[in-house]
C-alpha positions in Angstrom: -1.6 -8.8 -1.9 0.3 -5.8 -0.6 0.7 -3.0 -3.1 3.9 -1.7 -1.5 2.2 1.5 -0.3 3.8 1.4 3.1 5.1 4.7 4.5 8.1 5.9 2.5 11.3 6.7 4.3 11.4 10.4 5.5 13.7 11.4 2.6 14.2 15.2 3.0 10.6 15.7 2.3 10.2 13.0 4.1 8.7 -8.2 -22.3 9.2 -6.7 -24.9 9.5 -10.3 -26.5 5.9 -11.2 -25.7 4.3 -7.8 -25.3 0.9 -7.8 -27.0 -0.2 -4.5 -28.4 -3.7 -3.8 -27.2 -6.2 -1.7 -29.1 -6.2 2.0 -28.4 -9.6 1.7 -26.9 -9.6 -1.4 -24.6 -12.9 -3.0 -23.8 -14.6 -1.8 -20.6 -15.5 -4.5 -18.0 -18.6 -3.6 -16.0 -19.7 -5.0 -12.7 -23.3 -5.0 -13.8 -22.5 -7.5 -16.6 -21.3 -10.2 -14.2 -22.5 -13.7 -15.0 -21.6 -16.9 -13.2 -19.1 -19.2 -14.9 -20.5 -21.5 -17.5 -18.1 -24.3 -16.5 -16.7 -25.4 -13.1 -13.2 -26.8 -12.7 -13.2 -29.0 -9.6 -9.7 -30.4 -10.2 -6.6 -28.9 -11.9 -3.4 -30.9 -12.6 -0.3 -29.0 -13.8 2.9 -30.7 -15.0 5.9 -28.3 -15.5 9.1 -29.2 -17.3 11.2 -26.2 -16.1 13.8 -24.1 -17.8 14.8 -20.5 -17.6 14.4 -20.0 -21.4 12.0 -22.8 -22.1 9.3 -24.3 -19.8 6.6 -26.7 -21.0 3.3 -26.8 -19.1 0.7 -29.6 -19.5 -2.6 -28.6 -17.9 -5.3 -31.2 -17.2 -8.7 -29.9 -16.1 -11.7 -31.8 -14.9 -14.6 -29.6 -16.0 -18.3 -29.7 -15.2 -21.0 -27.8 -17.1 -22.8 -25.1 -15.2 -24.3 -23.2 -18.2 -25.0 -23.3 -21.9 -21.8 -21.7 -23.3 -18.7 -23.5 -24.7 -15.7 -23.9 -22.5 -13.7 -20.7 -22.6 -10.1 -20.9 -21.4 -8.4 -17.5 -21.1 -4.9 -17.0 -22.4 -2.5 -14.1 -22.8 0.2 -14.5 -25.4 -0.1 -18.3 -25.3 -0.3 -20.9 -28.2 -1.8 -24.4 -27.7 0.7 -27.0 -28.7 -1.7 -29.8 -28.0 -5.4 -30.0 -27.1 -7.1 -33.3 -25.9 -10.5 -34.0 -24.5 -10.9 -37.2 -22.5 -7.5 -38.4 -23.6 -8.3 -38.0 -27.4 -6.8 -35.3 -29.6 -9.5 -32.6 -30.1 -10.4 -30.7 -33.2 -13.5 -28.9 -32.0 -11.7 -25.9 -30.7 -10.7 -22.4 -31.9 -9.0 -19.3 -30.8 -11.1 -16.2 -30.0 -8.4 -13.5 -29.6 -6.2 -14.8 -26.8 -8.8 -17.3 -25.5 -9.1 -21.0 -26.4 -12.7 -22.0 -26.9 -13.8 -25.7 -27.0 -17.3 -26.9 -28.0 -18.0 -29.7 -25.6 -21.0 -32.1 -25.6 -22.3 -33.4 -22.3 -21.7 -32.3 -18.8 -18.3 -33.5 -17.7 -14.9 -33.9 -19.4 -11.2 -34.0 -18.9 -9.4 -31.4 -21.0 -5.6 -31.3 -21.5 -3.7 -28.4 -23.1 0.0 -28.1 -23.5 1.7 -24.7 -23.7 5.3 -23.5 -23.9 6.8 -20.5 -22.1 10.0 -18.4 -22.2 10.2 -17.2 -18.6 13.5 -15.3 -19.2 11.7 -13.0 -21.8 8.8 -12.2 -19.4 9.8 -8.7 -18.4 6.2 -7.9 -17.3 6.8 -10.0 -14.2 3.3 -11.5 -14.5 2.8 -15.2 -15.0 6.0 -17.4 -14.8 9.2 -15.4 -15.0 12.9 -15.6 -14.3 14.5 -13.6 -11.5 18.3 -13.8 -11.0 18.5 -17.5 -12.0 15.3 -18.6 -10.3 11.7 -19.1 -11.6 8.7 -17.7 -9.8 5.1 -16.7 -10.5 2.8 -13.8 -10.0 -0.8 -14.5 -10.9 -2.9 -11.9 -9.3 -4.9 -10.5 -10.9 -4.8 -12.1 -14.4 -1.3 -13.6 -14.6 -2.3 -17.3 -14.6 -3.5 -17.0 -18.2 0.1 -16.2 -19.1 1.0 -19.7 -17.9 -1.8 -22.0 -19.0 -5.2 -21.8 -20.7 -7.8 -21.6 -17.9 -11.0 -19.9 -16.9 -8.9 -17.2 -15.2 -11.5 -15.6 -12.9 -11.7 -15.6 -9.2 -15.0 -17.4 -8.9 -13.7 -20.6 -10.5 -12.3 -22.5 -7.5 -10.3 -25.7 -8.1 -8.2 -28.2 -6.1 -4.6 -28.1 -7.6 -2.1 -30.9 -7.9 1.3 -29.8 -9.3 4.3 -31.7 -10.6 7.5 -30.0 -11.4 10.7 -31.3 -12.9 13.9 -29.7 -13.9 17.7 -29.7 -13.6 18.6 -30.2 -9.9 21.8 -28.2 -10.0 19.9 -25.2 -11.3 16.7 -25.6 -9.3 17.5 -27.6 -6.2 14.3 -26.3 -4.5 10.9 -26.9 -6.1 7.9 -25.3 -4.3 4.2 -24.9 -4.9 1.0 -24.4 -3.0 -0.2 -26.8 -0.3 1.8 -29.8 1.0 4.7 -31.6 -0.6 3.3 -35.1 -1.3 6.2 -36.7 -3.3 9.7 -36.1 -4.7 12.4 -38.0 -6.5 15.4 -38.1 -8.8 15.1 -38.1 -12.6 17.5 -38.8 -15.3 20.5 -36.7 -16.5 20.7 -34.7 -13.3 17.0 -33.7 -13.0 14.7 -34.1 -10.1 10.9 -33.7 -9.5 8.5 -32.8 -6.8 4.7 -33.0 -6.4 2.5 -30.7 -4.4 -1.2 -30.9 -3.5 -3.4 -28.1 -2.1 -6.5 -29.7 -0.6 -8.3 -26.3 -0.4 -10.1 -25.1 -3.5 -8.7 -21.8 -4.8 -8.9 -19.5 -7.7 -6.1 -19.4 -10.3 -4.8 -16.1 -9.1 -3.6 -17.9 -5.9 -1.5 -20.4 -7.8 2.3 -20.2 -7.1 5.5 -21.9 -8.2 9.1 -21.2 -7.2 12.1 -23.1 -8.4 15.7 -22.1 -7.6 18.8 -22.3 -5.5 17.4 -21.3 -2.1 18.0 -21.9 1.5 15.5 -21.7 4.4 15.2 -20.2 7.8 13.0 -23.0 9.3 10.9 -23.1 12.4 7.6 -24.4 13.7 4.3 -23.1 15.1 1.8 -25.0 17.2 -1.7 -23.9 16.5 -4.5 -23.5 19.1 -5.7 -27.0 18.3 -2.3 -28.5 18.9 -1.2 -29.1 15.3 2.5 -28.4 14.4 3.0 -26.3 11.3 6.4 -26.2 9.6 7.5 -22.7 8.7 10.1 -21.8 6.1 11.4 -18.5 4.8 13.4 -19.2 1.6 16.1 -16.8 0.5 19.4 -16.8 -1.4 22.4 -18.3 0.5 23.9 -15.7 2.8 20.6 -13.9 3.5 19.3 -16.3 6.2 20.5 -14.1 9.1 18.4 -11.3 7.8 15.1 -13.2 8.0 14.8 -13.6 11.8 12.5 -10.5 12.1 10.2 -11.8 9.4 10.0 -15.2 11.1 9.1 -13.6 14.4 6.5 -11.5 12.7 5.0 -14.6 11.0 4.7 -16.4 14.4 3.2 -13.3 16.1 0.7 -13.0 13.2 -0.4 -16.6 13.5 -0.9 -16.3 17.3 -2.7 -12.9 17.0 -5.1 -14.1 14.4 -6.1 -17.1 16.6 -6.6 -14.9 19.6 -8.3 -11.9 17.9 -10.3 -13.4 15.1 -10.3 -17.1 16.0 -8.6 -18.1 12.7 -6.3 -21.1 12.8 -3.9 -22.0 10.0 -5.1 -24.9 7.9 -2.1 -26.6 6.2 0.9 -28.5 7.6 3.4 -26.2 5.9 3.7 -22.4 5.4 6.4 -21.2 3.0 7.6 -17.7 2.2 10.0 -16.9 -0.7 11.8 -13.6 -1.1 12.2 -12.4 -4.7 14.2 -9.4 -5.8 12.1 -8.7 -9.0 8.5 -8.2 -8.0 5.9 -5.6 -9.0 4.1 -5.6 -5.7 5.0 -5.8 -2.0 4.0 -9.4 -1.5 1.4 -12.1 -2.6 -0.7 -14.3 -0.4 -0.7 -17.5 -2.6 -2.1 -20.4 -0.6 0.7 -21.8 1.6 3.4 -20.3 -0.6 3.7 -16.5 -0.1 6.0 -14.7 -2.5 7.5 -11.5 -1.2 9.5 -8.6 -2.5 12.9 -8.9 -0.7 12.4 -5.4 0.9 9.6 -6.9 3.0 11.7 -9.9 4.3 15.3 -9.0 4.7 16.4 -6.9 7.7 19.2 -6.3 10.1 20.2 -3.2 12.0 23.1 -2.4 9.6 20.9 -2.4 6.5 17.3 -1.8 7.6 15.7 1.2 9.2 13.1 1.1 11.9 10.5 1.8 9.2 11.7 -1.2 7.3 11.3 -3.4 10.4 7.7 -2.0 10.7 7.0 -2.6 7.1 8.2 -6.2 7.3 6.1 -6.9 10.3 3.0 -5.4 8.7 3.3 -7.0 5.3 4.1 -10.5 6.7 1.0 -10.1 8.8 -1.1 -8.8 5.9 -0.2 -11.8 3.6 -0.7 -14.3 6.4 -4.1 -12.9 7.4 -5.2 -13.3 3.7 -5.2 -17.0 4.4 -8.7 -16.5 5.7 -9.7 -13.0 4.4 -8.9 -13.7 0.8 -8.0 -17.4 0.4 -10.5 -19.4 2.3 -13.1 -16.8 1.3 -12.1 -15.1 -2.0 -13.7 -12.6 -4.3 -16.5 -13.4 -6.7 -15.1 -10.9 -9.2 -12.4 -8.3 -9.2 -14.9 -5.5 -8.5 -15.0 -7.0 -5.0 -11.3 -6.6 -4.4 -11.8 -4.5 -1.3 -13.6 -7.5 0.2 -10.3 -9.1 0.8 -7.9 -6.2 0.7 -9.8 -3.6 2.8 -10.6 -6.2 5.4 -7.0 -7.5 5.5 -5.5 -4.0 5.7 -7.7 -3.4 8.7 -6.5 -6.6 10.3 -2.8 -5.8 9.7 -3.3 -2.3 11.1 -5.0 -3.7 14.3 -2.1 -6.2 14.6 0.5 -3.6 14.2 -1.3 -1.4 16.8 -1.1 -4.3 19.3 2.5 -5.0 18.5 3.6 -1.4 19.2 2.1 2.0 19.9 -1.6 2.1 19.0 -1.6 6.0 18.9 1.5 6.2 16.7 0.3 3.5 14.3 -3.1 5.2 13.9 -1.4 8.5 13.1 0.9 6.8 10.5 -2.1 5.1 8.9 -4.0 8.4 8.6 -0.9 10.1 7.2 -0.8 7.5 4.4 -4.5 7.9 3.7 -4.2 11.7 3.5 -1.1 11.7 1.3 -2.2 9.0 -1.1 -5.9 8.3 -0.9 -7.4 11.8 -0.4 -5.7 13.1 -3.5 -6.9 10.0 -5.4 -10.4 10.7 -4.2 -10.3 14.3 -5.5 -8.7 13.6 -8.8 -9.5 12.1 -12.2 -8.9 8.5 -11.1 -11.4 8.7 -8.2 -13.5 5.5 -7.8 -15.6 3.8 -5.1 -14.0 1.1 -3.0 -16.1 -1.2 -5.0 -15.6 0.1 -8.6 -18.3 -0.2 -11.3 -16.0 -0.6 -14.3 -12.4 -1.0 -15.4 -10.3 -1.5 -18.5 -7.3 -3.0 -16.7 -7.9 -4.5 -13.3 -4.3 -3.9 -12.2 -5.1 -0.2 -12.1 -7.5 -0.8 -9.2 -4.9 -2.0 -6.7 -5.2 1.5 -5.2 -5.1 3.3 -1.9 -8.9 3.7 -2.2 -9.5 -0.1 -2.4 -7.0 -0.9 0.3 -6.7 2.0 2.7 -10.1 3.6 2.4 -11.6 0.1 2.2 -10.0 -0.6 5.6 -11.4 2.7 7.0 -14.9 1.8 5.9 -14.8 -1.5 7.7 -13.2 0.2 10.7 -16.3 2.5 10.9 -18.5 -0.6 11.1 -16.3 -1.8 14.0 -16.5 1.5 15.7 -20.3 1.6 15.5 -20.8 -2.0 16.6 -18.1 -2.2 19.2 -15.2 -4.7 19.2 -17.2 -7.7 20.7 -20.1 -7.4 18.3 -17.8 -6.8 15.4 -16.1 -10.1 16.2 -19.5 -11.8 16.1 -20.0 -10.4 12.7 -16.7 -11.5 11.3 -17.2 -15.0 12.9 -20.5 -15.2 11.0 -18.8 -14.1 7.8 -16.1 -16.7 8.0 -18.6 -19.5 8.9 -21.2 -18.5 6.3 -18.9 -18.1 3.3 -15.9 -20.4 3.9 -14.9 -22.0 0.6 -16.9 -19.5 -1.4 -16.2 -16.6 -3.8 -18.1 -13.8 -2.0 -19.0 -10.2 -2.5 -18.7 -7.0 -0.5 -22.5 -7.2 0.1 -22.0 -10.7 1.7 -19.5 -9.2 4.1 -21.7 -6.2 5.0 -24.7 -8.5 5.5 -22.7 -10.8 7.8 -21.7 -7.8 9.9 -25.2 -6.5 9.9 -26.6 -9.9 11.0 -23.9 -10.5 13.5 -24.0 -7.1 15.2 -27.6 -6.1 14.9 -26.7 -2.9 13.1 -28.9 -1.6 10.3 -26.3 -0.9 7.5 -28.7 -0.3 4.6 -27.7 3.4 4.4 -24.0 2.6 5.2 -23.7 0.7 1.9 -23.3 4.1 0.2 -19.7 4.0 1.3 -19.2 1.1 -1.2 -21.0 2.9 -4.0 -19.7 6.5 -3.9 -16.3 7.9 -4.5 -15.0 11.1 -2.9 -13.9 12.2 0.5 -16.9 13.7 2.5 -16.4 17.1 3.9 -18.0 17.7 7.3 -18.4 21.2 8.8 -18.7 21.4 12.6 -20.0 24.3 14.6 -20.6 24.4 18.4 -23.4 26.5 19.7 -23.7 27.2 23.5 -26.8 28.4 25.2 -27.2 28.2 29.0 -25.9 24.8 30.1 -26.4 23.2 26.7 -23.8 22.8 24.0 -25.2 21.8 20.5 -22.9 20.4 17.9 -24.2 21.3 14.4 -22.8 19.1 11.6 -23.3 19.3 7.9 -21.8 17.1 5.2 -21.2 17.3 1.4 -19.7 14.6 -0.8 -17.9 16.4 -3.7 -18.6 15.4 -7.4 -16.2 12.8 -8.9 -15.9 11.5 -12.5 -19.1 9.7 -13.4 -20.7 10.7 -10.1 -21.7 14.4 -10.2 -24.4 14.1 -7.5 -23.9 12.3 -4.2 -26.2 11.2 -1.4 -25.2 11.9 2.3 -23.4 8.9 3.9 -23.5 7.8 7.6 -20.4 9.3 9.3 -19.6 8.0 12.8 -17.7 10.7 14.8 -16.2 10.2 18.2 -16.4 13.6 20.0 -15.6 15.0 23.5 -16.3 18.4 24.9 -13.6 19.8 27.2 -14.0 22.3 30.1 -11.3 24.8 29.4 -10.6 25.5 33.1 -10.4 21.9 34.3 -9.0 20.5 31.1 -11.4 17.5 31.5 -14.4 16.2 29.7 -17.4 14.2 31.0 -16.8 11.3 28.6 -16.4 10.6 24.9 -19.5 10.0 22.8 -20.1 8.6 19.4 -22.4 10.6 17.1 -23.5 9.4 13.7 -24.2 12.0 11.1 -26.5 10.1 8.7 -28.0 13.0 6.7 -26.9 16.3 5.1 -27.2 17.9 8.5 -27.5 16.9 12.1 -27.8 18.5 15.6 -26.5 16.9 18.7 -27.2 18.4 22.2 -25.0 17.9 25.2 -26.0 19.2 28.7 -24.1 20.3 31.7 -21.8 23.0 30.3 -22.0 26.3 32.2 -19.3 27.8 29.9 -18.6 27.2 26.3 -16.6 23.9 26.0 -13.8 23.1 23.6 -14.7 20.7 20.8 -12.6 17.6 20.1 -14.0 15.9 17.1 -13.2 12.8 14.9 -11.2 11.4 17.8 -9.0 8.5 16.7 -10.0 9.4 13.1 -13.2 7.6 13.5 -14.3 8.5 9.9 -12.2 9.0 6.8 -13.5 12.5 6.2 -12.2 16.1 6.0 -13.3 18.1 9.0 -13.8 21.9 8.8 -14.5 22.9 12.4 -15.0 26.3 13.8 -12.1 26.2 16.2 -10.1 29.2 17.2 -6.4 29.3 17.5 -6.8 29.2 21.3 -9.0 26.1 20.9 -6.4 24.3 18.8 -3.6 25.3 21.1 -5.6 24.0 24.1 -6.3 20.6 22.3 -2.7 20.3 21.2 -1.6 20.6 24.8 -4.4 18.9 26.7 -6.5 16.5 24.6 -6.4 13.0 26.2 -6.9 11.4 22.7 -3.4 11.1 21.1 -4.7 11.4 17.6 -6.9 14.4 18.5 -3.9 16.1 20.1 -1.9 15.4 16.9 -4.7 16.6 14.7 -5.1 19.9 16.6 -1.5 20.7 16.0 -1.7 19.7 12.4 -4.8 21.9 11.9 -3.0 24.9 13.5 -0.1 24.5 11.1 -2.4 23.8 8.1 -4.3 27.0 8.7 -1.1 29.0 9.1 0.5 27.6 5.9 -2.6 27.8 3.7 -3.0 31.5 4.8 0.6 32.1 4.0 0.2 30.6 0.5 -3.0 32.5 -0.2 -1.9 35.8 1.2 1.8 35.7 0.5 2.7 36.2 4.1 2.2 34.3 7.4 0.2 35.5 10.4 2.6 36.5 13.2 0.3 35.6 16.0 -0.3 32.1 14.6 3.4 31.7 14.0 4.0 32.5 17.7 1.3 30.0 18.8 3.0 27.3 16.7 6.4 28.1 18.1 5.0 27.9 21.6 3.2 24.6 20.8 6.4 23.0 19.4 8.4 24.3 22.4 5.9 22.6 24.7 6.2 19.3 22.8 10.0 19.4 23.0 9.8 20.1 26.8 6.9 17.7 27.6 8.4 14.9 29.7 5.2 13.0 29.8 5.5 12.3 26.0 7.4 9.2 24.8 9.7 9.9 21.9 7.7 7.9 19.4 4.7 10.1 19.9 6.9 13.2 20.2 8.4 12.4 16.8 4.9 12.2 15.3 3.9 15.6 16.7 7.0 17.2 15.3 6.2 16.2 11.7 4.7 19.0 9.7 1.7 18.4 7.3 3.1 17.2 3.9 3.0 19.3 0.8 0.6 17.0 -0.9 -1.9 17.3 2.0 -1.5 21.0 2.0 -2.3 21.1 -1.7 -5.5 19.3 -1.0 -6.6 22.2 1.1 -6.5 24.5 -1.9 -8.9 24.5 -4.9 -5.9 25.4 -7.1 -2.4 24.8 -5.7 0.8 26.5 -6.4 3.4 23.9 -5.5 6.2 26.4 -5.4 4.4 28.7 -3.0 3.5 25.7 -0.8 7.2 24.6 -0.7 8.3 28.1 0.1 5.8 28.6 3.0 6.5 25.2 4.5 10.2 25.6 4.4 9.9 29.0 5.9 8.0 27.7 8.9 10.6 24.9 9.3 13.4 27.5 9.2 11.5 29.6 11.7 11.0 26.7 14.1 14.5 25.5 13.6 16.1 28.8 14.4 13.8 29.8 17.2 14.1 26.4 18.9 17.6 25.5 17.9 18.8 25.1 21.5 16.0 22.7 22.3 16.5 20.8 19.0 20.2 20.5 19.7 19.5 19.3 23.2 17.0 16.8 21.9 19.5 15.5 19.4 22.2 15.1 22.1 19.8 13.3 24.5 18.6 11.0 21.8 22.1 10.2 20.6 23.0 8.9 24.1 20.4 6.1 23.8 22.0 2.8 22.7 20.6 0.9 19.7 17.8 -1.6 20.3 14.4 -2.3 18.8 12.7 -1.4 22.0 10.2 1.5 21.8 12.4 4.0 23.7 15.4 3.5 21.5 13.2 3.6 18.3 11.7 6.8 19.6 15.1 8.3 20.3 16.2 7.6 16.7 12.9 9.2 15.4 13.3 12.5 17.2 17.0 12.6 16.4 16.1 12.7 12.7 13.4 15.3 13.3 15.8 17.5 15.1 18.1 17.4 12.1 15.3 18.2 9.8 14.5 21.4 11.7 18.1 22.4 12.2 18.9 21.9 8.5 16.2 24.5 7.8 17.0 27.0 10.5 20.7 26.4 11.4 22.2 24.6 8.3 25.8 24.8 9.5 24.9 23.3 12.9 22.8 20.6 11.1 25.7 19.7 8.8 28.1 19.3 11.6 25.7 17.1 13.7 24.6 15.1 10.6 28.3 14.4 9.7 29.0 13.3 13.3 25.9 11.1 13.4 26.7 9.5 10.0 30.3 8.7 11.1 29.2 7.2 14.5 26.1 5.4 13.2 25.8 1.7 14.2 22.4 1.3 12.5 20.7 2.2 9.2 18.1 4.5 10.8 20.7 6.8 12.1 22.9 6.6 9.0 20.0 7.3 6.7 18.7 10.1 8.8 22.1 11.8 8.7 22.6 11.1 5.0 19.1 12.5 4.2 20.1 15.8 5.9 23.4 16.0 4.2 21.9 15.2 0.8 19.6 18.2 1.1 22.2 20.6 2.3 25.0 20.1 -0.2 28.6 20.9 0.4 31.7 18.6 0.6 30.1 16.6 3.5 27.3 15.6 1.1 29.5 14.1 -1.6 31.8 12.4 0.9 28.9 10.7 2.7 27.1 9.6 -0.5 30.4 8.1 -1.8 31.0 6.3 1.4 27.4 5.0 1.6 27.6 3.6 -1.9 31.0 2.0 -1.3 30.0 0.6 2.1 26.8 -1.1 0.7 27.8 -1.9 -2.9 26.1 -5.1 -4.0 23.3 -4.8 -1.4 20.4 -4.0 -3.8 17.9 -2.9 -1.1 20.4 -0.5 0.5 21.5 0.9 -2.9 17.8 1.5 -3.5 17.9 3.8 -0.5 21.0 5.6 -1.9 19.0 6.4 -5.1 15.9 7.5 -3.2 17.7 9.7 -0.7 19.1 11.8 -3.6 15.9 11.9 -5.7 13.8 12.9 -2.7 16.1 15.5 -1.3 15.6 19.2 -0.9 18.8 20.0 -2.8 18.2 22.7 -5.5 19.9 20.6 -8.2 17.9 17.5 -7.5 16.6 17.1 -11.0 20.2 17.1 -12.4 21.1 14.5 -9.8 18.2 12.3 -10.9 19.3 12.6 -14.6 22.8 11.6 -13.6 21.6 8.7 -11.4 19.5 7.4 -14.4 22.9 6.9 -16.2 24.5 5.3 -13.2 25.7 1.7 -13.7 23.6 0.5 -10.8 20.4 1.8 -12.3 18.2 -0.6 -14.3 14.8 -0.4 -15.8 14.2 -4.1 -15.4 13.9 -4.1 -11.6 10.7 -2.4 -10.2 12.3 -1.6 -6.9 15.1 0.3 -8.5 12.8 2.2 -10.8 10.6 3.2 -7.9 13.6 4.1 -5.8 14.7 6.7 -8.3 11.7 8.0 -10.1 8.9 7.6 -7.6 11.0 9.3 -5.0 11.3 12.2 -7.4 7.6 12.1 -8.4 6.5 12.5 -4.8 9.1 15.2 -4.1 7.1 18.3 -5.0 10.1 20.5 -5.3 11.5 18.3 -8.0 8.4 17.1 -9.7 6.8 20.5 -9.8 10.0 22.3 -10.8 8.8 25.5 -12.6 10.7 24.5 -15.8 8.5 21.4 -16.3 11.6 19.2 -16.3 10.1 16.9 -13.7 7.0 16.3 -15.7 9.0 15.6 -18.9 11.2 13.1 -17.0 8.2 11.1 -15.7 6.6 11.1 -19.2 9.8 9.9 -20.7 10.0 7.2 -18.0 6.5 6.0 -18.7 7.1 5.8 -22.4 10.3 3.8 -21.9 8.9 1.5 -19.2 5.5 0.7 -20.7 6.7 -1.8 -23.3 8.8 -3.5 -20.6 6.6 -3.5 -17.5 3.3 -1.8 -18.1 2.0 -2.4 -14.5 4.8 -0.4 -13.0 4.7 2.2 -15.8 1.0 2.9 -15.2 1.6 3.8 -11.5 3.6 6.8 -12.5 0.7 8.4 -14.4 -1.3 9.6 -11.3 1.1 12.4 -10.3 0.6 14.0 -13.7 -3.1 13.5 -13.5 -3.4 16.1 -10.8 -3.0 18.9 -13.3 -6.5 20.4 -12.8 -5.7 21.2 -9.2 -2.4 23.0 -10.1 -1.8 26.6 -11.1 -2.2 27.2 -14.8 1.4 27.4 -15.9 2.4 24.1 -14.4 -1.0 22.6 -15.3 -0.4 23.2 -19.0 2.9 21.4 -18.9 1.5 18.5 -17.0 -1.4 18.1 -19.5 1.1 18.4 -22.4 3.1 15.5 -20.8 0.0 13.4 -20.6 -1.0 14.2 -24.2 2.5 13.1 -25.3 2.1 9.8 -23.6 -1.5 9.3 -25.0 -0.2 10.0 -28.5 2.3 7.1 -28.4 1.3 4.0 -30.4 0.8 0.6 -28.8 0.3 1.7 -25.2 -0.6 -1.0 -22.7 -4.1 -1.2 -21.4 -2.6 -0.3 -18.0 -1.1 3.0 -19.1 -3.8 3.8 -21.7 -6.6 3.7 -19.1 -4.7 5.8 -16.6 -3.7 8.4 -19.1 -7.0 8.8 -20.8 -8.9 9.1 -17.5 -6.3 11.6 -16.3 -6.9 13.8 -19.4 -10.7 13.2 -19.2 -12.8 16.1 -20.5 -12.6 19.7 -19.5 
């Protein structure tokens, strides 16, 4: 499952009906308490009589005893209309909370339970729900228990047979997992379809979709010569916007065969695009359900970043067929087993489809902007957590993105060929099983020959390790001295050192060359690594390619960083040197109240060199021009003043924009002459064009307004149009209002583009942004029932430091109001807005007090969902 944490657009900074009220202190589930299931369910038969307001489900389970306990079937808000055992009405059952418990004699039985649902009233969007006249499901993590009574845990694997019937005019397309085995016409305008999935799966991978849909259909021939039918199902009129997703699916299937040896295992692969969806997409076996934002694209409505997001998410969900479906999780504490590994796989795929260097930088930027703050805040947890109250709260950047980095480190230490042997062994050894993170590490260990006993600490400990690096030089020997600390996190005050693989190179300053890159592994609190053959002190390039997800504090002078920014042959290291140069400058400016003039001059010279460097492609140039984000800058300070950070960063942008205005104008003019295509050169041109506007808006606002207005009027694609509108939205003036009005009118009715319209305004640098958000919340196009729209407005504001951290506290109050209003409707989405408030301990006292007060107001509300309750109470914690 993708958690929709793809890069956000560069926006100016760049049931109530069935809602159960949980107790105010939800039970804590602990990994140490895991016990195998007491009953196995080898076969599951589901019979659905479908309706938007009334759906009946008859569930027949073949169960086999595996322990001494009664059969416990989990439910959530369900009532059993009928219970039968071996075809006879049963009386030996009772309800234990939401669960149905049956005392069964003997070792094997057939259990039948009938339930009734109201999909239209299911605003949680978990289980079976209605979305714009169609029915669909979302069952991960614990949504299946909202459909049928079942042992709803990932280690209960079953073969599913599904029968659906319903009015044909309303639901002409009936889809479920696996292969379609039969269909026919019923009475009174109804029809039916039967589906069978031969591969045992947990209940969270069940899926059903019924609606008026059309398909973009194609085929794929696997490496063994089987032909697989491919369908992407959308609403009529959207077929033309699915071609990129179909291309991405075929490319993913081919890549997985070639890179990991994994072949698709059914005769059919279906994708359905749904407009109401809590997540990005879901990997249900043979029937992937996607948020429309990760399927629909054309140049007029989708940005280059949208195209990248679709390619990456389609790949992610397809790759889950093996890393998640064929091998699933034993329990939800093992979530990173499937998600961390699959994120790595989709990252490697995207690298191969485009620019490896640019993709790596993008992935690290996401990690630093989302996961690093998570690791240093009240919600910090290991990639394999030890406990939870609500599992949906652990679909986090730590589990996904840091989990991917941990597996990438194993790949770095083993080498690509050996790592492939390890993954082959993992797939062969655990196919058809519910496995653990330990199973994965053991397979990599056995397949590669690595000793990963100490490395397992990465699965056990939270927090981002901090590594200090110092280079000593004596005679012809350079010695790299490394030390590490792992900071305390909630529940883990004391940490052991962890193995940290660091790719390093030592450059000769005169020749701008190095004798070769080496991999050093810091596996203790301190390590010393000697390198011979350096008559003069070399320049250290460390953590090349971001080989470890750590924070590096290296003793590097301004001259060293300038040298690396200009001469390092590792693209990430070159980017990192420039980032560090800027970070040092801005942190000093925040702490001292003024910027260092010499550093400022060095940064201007470095940026001038980037603008003039003809050896750079524009995709990479665009990355080098992006300043460190405000959230990342805040991470460099023990206590951050968001206002001071915004002021310092904007001052540097203005300085660069003014000093290099001629070069930025020339860059914009050159890039504007490149015609639209999806080729790398054209994508790069659009990227640097937007960056030029960003700097000119800060340093030469009148020039930027003129260029942005011209770019908006001439735009033949969404990337250019959005980049121009972003600039105008932050600048203000008549051009702003005219462009926003035109944009809304031009794309009225296109939900995904109108989402952009909301986000552009909520994420802008405009001084009245909070008033704009308040007005937009009253706009007829705004709704609390669609997660995309809620995120488009409020999450864009919450990650816009100038708005969220407004000195008045209005931003905090608005997010608290949103959480309280949204929690009874969609608690999973509501809970995701708590984290920004939870950073209060790292913020200056005045703002911190207001953030804490907002959290306390939420915590005092009666009837909070488990999702929100857990996040809020952990965020408040103890002083």
